[in-house]
C-alpha positions as a printed NumPy array, in Angstrom:
array([[-38.076,  54.399,   1.769],
       [-37.13 ,  51.124,   0.03 ],
       [-33.869,  52.224,  -1.085],
       [-33.29 ,  53.565,   2.634],
       [-34.522,  50.207,   3.857],
       [-32.149,  48.437,   1.729],
       [-29.211,  50.352,   2.6  ],
       [-30.172,  49.916,   6.363],
       [-30.247,  45.96 ,   5.864],
       [-26.766,  45.986,   4.203],
       [-25.494,  48.257,   6.88 ],
       [-26.791,  45.724,   9.706],
       [-25.474,  42.824,   7.591],
       [-22.011,  44.388,   7.281],
       [-21.884,  45.408,  10.955],
       [-22.792,  41.912,  12.477],
       [-20.741,  39.91 ,   9.773],
       [-17.567,  42.025,  10.538],
       [-17.962,  41.384,  14.275],
       [-18.682,  37.957,  13.814],
       [-15.695,  37.134,  11.643],
       [-13.191,  39.078,  13.691],
       [-14.233,  37.274,  16.889],
       [-14.201,  33.764,  15.175],
       [-10.741,  34.534,  13.708],
       [ -9.351,  35.578,  17.165],
       [-10.878,  32.352,  18.771],
       [ -9.574,  30.228,  16.073],
       [ -6.152,  31.816,  16.338],
       [ -6.036,  31.453,  20.016],
       [ -6.997,  27.833,  19.863],
       [ -4.594,  27.045,  17.1  ],
       [ -1.638,  28.658,  18.873],
       [ -2.615,  26.578,  21.931],
       [ -2.629,  23.239,  20.052],
       [  0.514,  24.145,  18.111],
       [  2.349,  24.84 ,  21.398],
       [  0.982,  21.211,  23.011],
       [  1.862,  19.209,  19.615],
       [  5.608,  21.022,  19.757],
       [  5.899,  20.197,  23.289],
       [  5.047,  16.522,  22.397],
       [  7.485,  16.417,  19.682],
       [ 10.347,  17.729,  21.69 ],
       [ 11.553,  14.546,  23.052],
       [ 11.886,  13.115,  19.573],
       [ 14.295,  15.919,  18.483],
       [ 17.984,  14.614,  18.166],
       [ 16.971,  11.054,  19.099],
       [ 18.895,   9.832,  15.702],
       [ 21.899,  12.068,  15.732],
       [ 22.5  ,  15.153,  13.511],
       [ 20.998,  13.431,  10.466],
       [ 17.807,  12.501,  12.025],
       [ 14.722,  14.379,  13.444],
       [ 15.773,  17.972,  14.385],
       [ 14.181,  21.054,  15.619],
       [ 13.46 ,  22.486,  12.279],
       [ 11.468,  19.187,  11.169],
       [  9.513,  19.219,  14.529],
       [  8.45 ,  22.831,  13.796],
       [  7.476,  21.88 ,  10.076],
       [  5.64 ,  18.75 ,  11.304],
       [  3.71 ,  20.601,  13.948],
       [  2.715,  23.515,  11.138],
       [  1.635,  20.849,   8.963],
       [ -1.058,  19.586,  11.675],
       [ -2.502,  23.215,  11.764],
       [ -4.985,  22.325,   8.832],
       [ -6.155,  19.324,  10.655],
       [ -6.866,  21.281,  13.968],
       [ -8.525,  24.166,  11.964],
       [-10.968,  21.421,  10.576],
       [-11.55 ,  20.368,  14.042],
       [-11.758,  23.712,  15.918],
       [-13.499,  25.798,  13.259],
       [-17.179,  24.884,  14.526],
       [-16.505,  25.347,  18.05 ],
       [-14.654,  28.766,  17.309],
       [-17.769,  29.934,  15.285],
       [-19.773,  29.029,  18.157],
       [-17.823,  30.905,  20.859],
       [-17.262,  33.92 ,  18.4  ],
       [-21.086,  34.482,  17.372],
       [-22.061,  33.953,  21.033],
       [-19.651,  36.65 ,  22.263],
       [-20.78 ,  38.986,  19.452],
       [-24.517,  38.274,  20.118],
       [-24.288,  38.558,  23.997],
       [-22.12 ,  41.685,  23.621],
       [-24.633,  43.453,  21.169],
       [-27.56 ,  42.355,  23.64 ],
       [-25.523,  43.732,  26.753],
       [-24.783,  47.037,  25.354],
       [-28.373,  47.319,  23.793],
       [-27.058,  47.635,  20.481],
       [-29.33 ,  44.547,  19.044],
       [-32.243,  46.251,  20.7  ],
       [-31.318,  49.206,  18.375],
       [-30.928,  46.987,  15.454],
       [-34.267,  45.403,  16.034],
       [-35.988,  48.738,  16.205],
       [-34.235,  49.276,  12.786],
       [-35.897,  46.329,  11.11 ],
       [-33.634,  43.337,  12.097],
       [-36.427,  40.977,  12.797],
       [-35.825,  37.579,  14.257],
       [-36.348,  35.526,  11.347],
       [-34.35 ,  37.918,   9.274],
       [-31.412,  37.596,  11.881],
       [-31.792,  34.138,  11.622],
       [-31.448,  33.946,   7.852],
       [-28.43 ,  36.411,   7.943],
       [-26.512,  34.102,  10.422],
       [-27.539,  31.17 ,   8.311],
       [-25.955,  33.   ,   5.413],
       [-22.783,  33.764,   7.319],
       [-22.802,  30.078,   8.442],
       [-22.774,  28.602,   4.646],
       [-19.407,  30.577,   4.55 ],
       [-17.956,  28.68 ,   7.314],
       [-19.397,  25.528,   5.981],
       [-17.581,  25.892,   2.58 ],
       [-14.376,  26.895,   4.643],
       [-14.661,  23.818,   6.705],
       [-15.412,  21.458,   3.965],
       [-12.449,  22.74 ,   1.989],
       [-10.25 ,  22.433,   4.891],
       [-11.113,  18.858,   5.569],
       [-11.378,  17.476,   2.393],
       [ -8.565,  19.078,   0.362],
       [ -6.125,  20.899,   2.648],
       [ -5.937,  18.868,   5.828],
       [ -5.415,  15.374,   4.333],
       [ -2.651,  16.51 ,   2.192],
       [ -1.009,  18.299,   4.648],
       [ -1.396,  15.345,   7.173],
       [  0.038,  12.808,   4.615],
       [  2.911,  15.305,   3.973],
       [  3.517,  15.521,   7.821],
       [  3.432,  11.629,   8.347],
       [  6.08 ,  11.392,   5.555],
       [  8.03 ,  14.113,   6.712],
       [  8.269,  12.412,  10.064],
       [  9.011,   8.922,   8.854],
       [ 11.707,  10.333,   6.821],
       [ 13.666,  11.181,   9.821],
       [ 12.321,   8.909,  12.279],
       [ 11.348,   5.434,  10.756],
       [  7.997,   4.261,   9.081],
       [  4.296,   4.415,   9.382],
       [  2.785,   1.149,  10.675],
       [ -0.297,   0.   ,  12.708],
       [ -0.263,  -2.748,  15.282],
       [  2.149,  -5.672,  15.45 ],
       [  1.143,  -6.886,  11.849],
       [  0.467,  -3.893,   9.876],
       [ -2.83 ,  -3.558,   7.852],
       [ -4.723,  -6.233,   6.183],
       [ -6.641,  -5.699,   3.072],
       [ -8.842,  -7.991,   0.872],
       [ -9.596,  -8.046,  -2.765],
       [-11.588, -10.027,  -5.24 ],
       [-10.587, -10.733,  -8.863],
       [-12.854, -12.762, -11.   ],
       [-13.11 , -16.192,  -9.275],
       [ -9.858, -15.418,  -7.018],
       [ -9.823, -13.788,  -3.776],
       [ -6.475, -11.917,  -2.276],
       [ -5.682, -11.131,   1.235],
       [ -2.799,  -8.54 ,   1.431],
       [ -0.731,  -7.805,   4.482],
       [  1.318,  -4.414,   4.343],
       [  3.61 ,  -4.16 ,   7.291],
       [  4.471,  -0.31 ,   7.052],
       [  4.515,   2.472,   4.651],
       [  8.113,   3.871,   3.926],
       [  9.062,   7.614,   3.864],
       [  8.984,   7.752,   0.239],
       [  5.568,   6.077,  -0.187],
       [  6.692,   2.506,  -1.135],
       [  5.221,  -0.542,   0.831],
       [  7.352,  -2.593,   3.402],
       [  6.856,  -6.139,   4.505],
       [  4.501,  -7.113,   1.661],
       [  2.62 , -10.676,   1.869],
       [ -0.212, -11.494,  -0.716],
       [ -2.143, -14.684,  -0.213],
       [ -4.15 , -16.183,  -3.126],
       [ -7.318, -18.156,  -2.673],
       [ -9.104, -20.253,  -5.289],
       [-12.895, -20.533,  -5.95 ],
       [-13.205, -23.183,  -3.313],
       [-11.409, -21.129,  -0.882],
       [ -8.155, -23.116,  -0.908],
       [ -4.774, -21.352,  -0.691],
       [ -3.565, -21.135,  -4.461],
       [ -0.221, -19.21 ,  -3.773],
       [  1.654, -16.88 ,  -1.513],
       [  3.843, -14.007,  -2.528],
       [  5.998, -11.851,  -0.216],
       [  8.296,  -9.314,  -0.723],
       [ 10.482,  -7.095,   1.592],
       [  9.474,  -3.758,  -0.58 ],
       [  6.997,  -2.868,  -3.417],
       [  5.916,   0.058,  -5.075],
       [  3.08 ,   1.407,  -6.657],
       [  3.023,   1.269, -10.517],
       [  1.247,   3.781, -12.791],
       [ -1.048,   1.146, -14.46 ],
       [ -3.074,  -0.049, -11.586],
       [ -0.409,  -2.733, -10.305],
       [  2.14 ,  -3.147,  -7.603],
       [  5.632,  -3.978,  -8.233],
       [  7.339,  -6.215,  -5.897],
       [ 11.171,  -6.257,  -5.391],
       [ 12.688,  -9.285,  -4.518],
       [  9.573, -11.5  ,  -4.488],
       [  9.355, -14.942,  -3.134],
       [  6.656, -16.84 ,  -4.473],
       [  5.197, -20.178,  -3.491],
       [  2.341, -21.934,  -5.775],
       [  0.377, -24.836,  -4.542],
       [ -0.855, -27.215,  -6.878],
       [ -3.093, -30.188,  -6.526],
       [ -2.091, -33.248,  -8.398],
       [ -4.661, -35.795,  -8.03 ],
       [ -3.815, -38.628,  -5.627],
       [ -0.267, -37.33 ,  -5.372],
       [ -1.358, -34.476,  -3.046],
       [ -0.357, -31.104,  -3.07 ],
       [  2.942, -29.842,  -4.751],
       [  4.397, -26.42 ,  -3.707],
       [  6.594, -24.93 ,  -6.357],
       [  9.121, -22.091,  -4.899],
       [ 10.325, -19.316,  -7.28 ],
       [ 12.536, -16.276,  -6.745],
       [ 11.38 , -13.258,  -8.986],
       [ 13.539, -10.178,  -8.768],
       [ 10.542,  -7.883, -10.077],
       [  7.213,  -9.523,  -9.836],
       [  4.066,  -7.371, -10.954],
       [  0.836,  -7.993,  -9.413],
       [ -2.239,  -6.409, -10.945],
       [ -4.54 ,  -4.808,  -8.535],
       [ -7.198,  -1.985,  -7.938],
       [ -6.022,  -1.467,  -4.31 ],
       [ -4.702,   2.183,  -4.607],
       [ -2.336,   4.096,  -2.514],
       [ -5.23 ,   6.066,  -0.856],
       [ -6.729,   2.521,   0.128],
       [ -3.439,   1.614,   1.971],
       [ -3.312,   4.988,   3.734],
       [ -6.872,   4.46 ,   5.009],
       [ -5.762,   0.874,   6.611],
       [ -2.723,   2.452,   7.747],
       [ -3.647,   5.785,   8.903],
       [ -6.929,   7.16 ,  10.687],
       [-10.085,   7.399,   8.72 ],
       [-10.877,  10.928,   9.778],
       [ -7.673,  12.034,   8.34 ],
       [ -8.751,  11.068,   4.883],
       [-10.742,  12.945,   2.346],
       [-14.624,  11.974,   1.822],
       [-13.772,  10.839,  -1.751],
       [-10.84 ,   8.559,  -0.662],
       [-13.371,   7.086,   2.171],
       [-16.198,   6.521,  -0.389],
       [-13.852,   4.688,  -2.765],
       [-12.33 ,   2.491,   0.231],
       [-15.851,   1.729,   1.234],
       [-16.72 ,   0.53 ,  -2.088],
       [-13.961,  -1.46 ,  -2.242],
       [-14.755,  -3.259,   1.098],
       [-18.298,  -3.858,   0.176],
       [-16.979,  -5.545,  -3.253],
       [-14.949,  -7.792,  -1.45 ],
       [-17.836,  -8.685,   1.241],
       [-16.136,  -6.695,   4.243],
       [-17.855,  -4.767,   6.967],
       [-17.637,  -1.084,   6.194],
       [-19.767,   0.205,   9.125],
       [-16.883,   2.058,  10.772],
       [-15.884,   3.807,   7.583],
       [-19.318,   4.483,   6.476],
       [-20.029,   6.268,   9.728],
       [-16.811,   8.345,   9.152],
       [-17.679,   9.164,   5.48 ],
       [-21.234,  10.672,   6.685],
       [-19.475,  12.378,   9.596],
       [-17.266,  14.122,   6.848],
       [-20.288,  14.868,   4.884],
       [-22.276,  16.273,   7.926],
       [-19.567,  17.834,  10.029],
       [-19.132,  20.869,   8.039],
       [-22.949,  21.538,   8.44 ],
       [-22.302,  21.853,  12.198],
       [-21.129,  25.301,  11.561],
       [-24.91 ,  26.25 ,  10.62 ],
       [-25.604,  24.464,  13.881],
       [-23.532,  26.509,  15.955],
       [-24.882,  29.771,  14.511],
       [-28.302,  28.737,  15.382],
       [-27.293,  27.91 ,  18.945],
       [-25.743,  31.352,  19.306],
       [-28.516,  33.535,  18.005],
       [-30.705,  33.073,  21.214],
       [-28.018,  34.921,  23.301],
       [-29.012,  38.103,  21.499],
       [-32.485,  38.086,  23.026],
       [-31.358,  37.457,  26.612],
       [-31.215,  40.36 ,  29.072],
       [-27.784,  40.777,  30.616],
       [-26.84 ,  42.679,  33.881],
       [-23.485,  43.986,  34.298],
       [-20.678,  41.498,  34.161],
       [-22.991,  38.559,  33.362],
       [-21.98 ,  38.174,  29.829],
       [-19.019,  35.988,  30.664],
       [-21.273,  33.433,  32.268],
       [-23.418,  33.128,  29.307],
       [-20.409,  32.831,  27.029],
       [-18.976,  29.849,  29.234],
       [-22.494,  28.434,  29.305],
       [-22.402,  28.411,  25.363],
       [-18.855,  26.932,  25.326],
       [-20.226,  24.132,  27.493],
       [-23.092,  23.8  ,  25.063],
       [-20.896,  23.309,  22.001],
       [-18.422,  21.074,  23.967],
       [-21.416,  18.685,  24.785],
       [-22.352,  18.866,  20.962],
       [-19.011,  17.488,  19.888],
       [-18.989,  14.771,  22.788],
       [-22.641,  13.551,  21.805],
       [-21.293,  13.497,  18.065],
       [-18.258,  11.273,  19.122],
       [-20.614,   8.973,  21.496],
       [-23.254,   8.523,  18.667],
       [-20.195,   7.488,  16.416],
       [-19.295,   4.745,  18.881],
       [-22.743,   3.389,  19.748],
       [-23.735,   3.536,  15.997],
       [-20.756,   1.404,  15.169],
       [-21.372,  -1.066,  18.038],
       [-25.166,  -1.047,  17.272],
       [-25.044,  -1.196,  13.566],
       [-27.12 ,   2.021,  13.133],
       [-27.742,   3.626,   9.869],
       [-24.571,   5.399,   9.153],
       [-26.148,   8.657,   7.929],
       [-28.382,   8.805,  10.631],
       [-25.775,   8.235,  13.086],
       [-23.75 ,  11.134,  11.855],
       [-26.624,  13.425,  11.448],
       [-28.594,  12.724,  14.657],
       [-26.569,  14.936,  17.163],
       [-26.746,  18.066,  14.516],
       [-30.5  ,  17.498,  14.315],
       [-30.948,  17.215,  17.733],
       [-29.243,  20.613,  18.679],
       [-30.721,  22.403,  15.773],
       [-34.366,  21.576,  17.037],
       [-33.358,  22.392,  20.444],
       [-31.642,  25.739,  19.31 ],
       [-34.632,  26.556,  17.252],
       [-37.102,  25.756,  20.217],
       [-35.046,  28.067,  22.492],
       [-34.855,  30.808,  19.93 ],
       [-38.586,  30.697,  19.322],
       [-39.463,  30.712,  22.953],
       [-37.47 ,  33.694,  23.477],
       [-38.963,  35.376,  20.68 ],
       [-42.499,  34.776,  21.706],
       [-41.559,  35.582,  25.249],
       [-39.816,  38.569,  24.845]])
């Protein structure tokens, strides 16, 4: 009897897992195809703008294809929600779920079963967002700049601070070239009293292998105080100037690109750099914790979907319930974004700001699940 029960549970698990996986895959492919089309339409005006040697149709297709992992990372939780709701509601409508319940699928076993499947989506979301998407997005940006121009932000580029011993540095990077070099670099050095000690600027710089920047064609101005004589300014032209620094390519990418495009490790290192240089890191801390908690939203999605298996459907009413579930999922992501902005403005704890929407919806979905189980 025990062996028969074990085989029955495996059969039920195999049935539900295969149905949910197929539904989630179908929904994810549909969303990705839609976003691929929208991105491609947005890129069409840029095709051929710089002549035959510029941005062509094949480059636009490659660029849009490289954005797919980022879209998959953003869409996977909502695809899990829609796919799971559809399967649960369909099983309830056809009375298959009632049969599964009489076969030994109790409510808490069903919850554990779906949470186990949700962990698979958690791992997939984390791997996509932390490893595949950042590399693909960086490659896409470099591909586009190779044929269109350069990566920049605002009118003055990105500003980064660093402290070395008793010296403080403020670095301005105008843009990032297609081959990964820095363009329009300015380095301002301040002494222990906060006075400007030197200014170095170069049209181009590259990252060395030994934690340093190599500025090509640098112009350096040193400000030296000579007692009562005032300040003496010494100008030098240096063909290749090496500046030791801990500012890595990833930190420059964080400053020039969107934080949500970076991996959690890169964001963590950048946060430590900001804190070491007495700079505010609230925005990046919230984004880091969102990176940590976002994959766990797949668990929230399967918990939200399970109560739909305990609803009584009339003929043709499944579409309404699925649409309602989609609206619930959209409200979750809207609340997630709203909490991010409010937490940044109100200086809330970053981890609580990132975790609060998931905790709220988990409590609500478990409450709805318990109420339906007790009531029905």
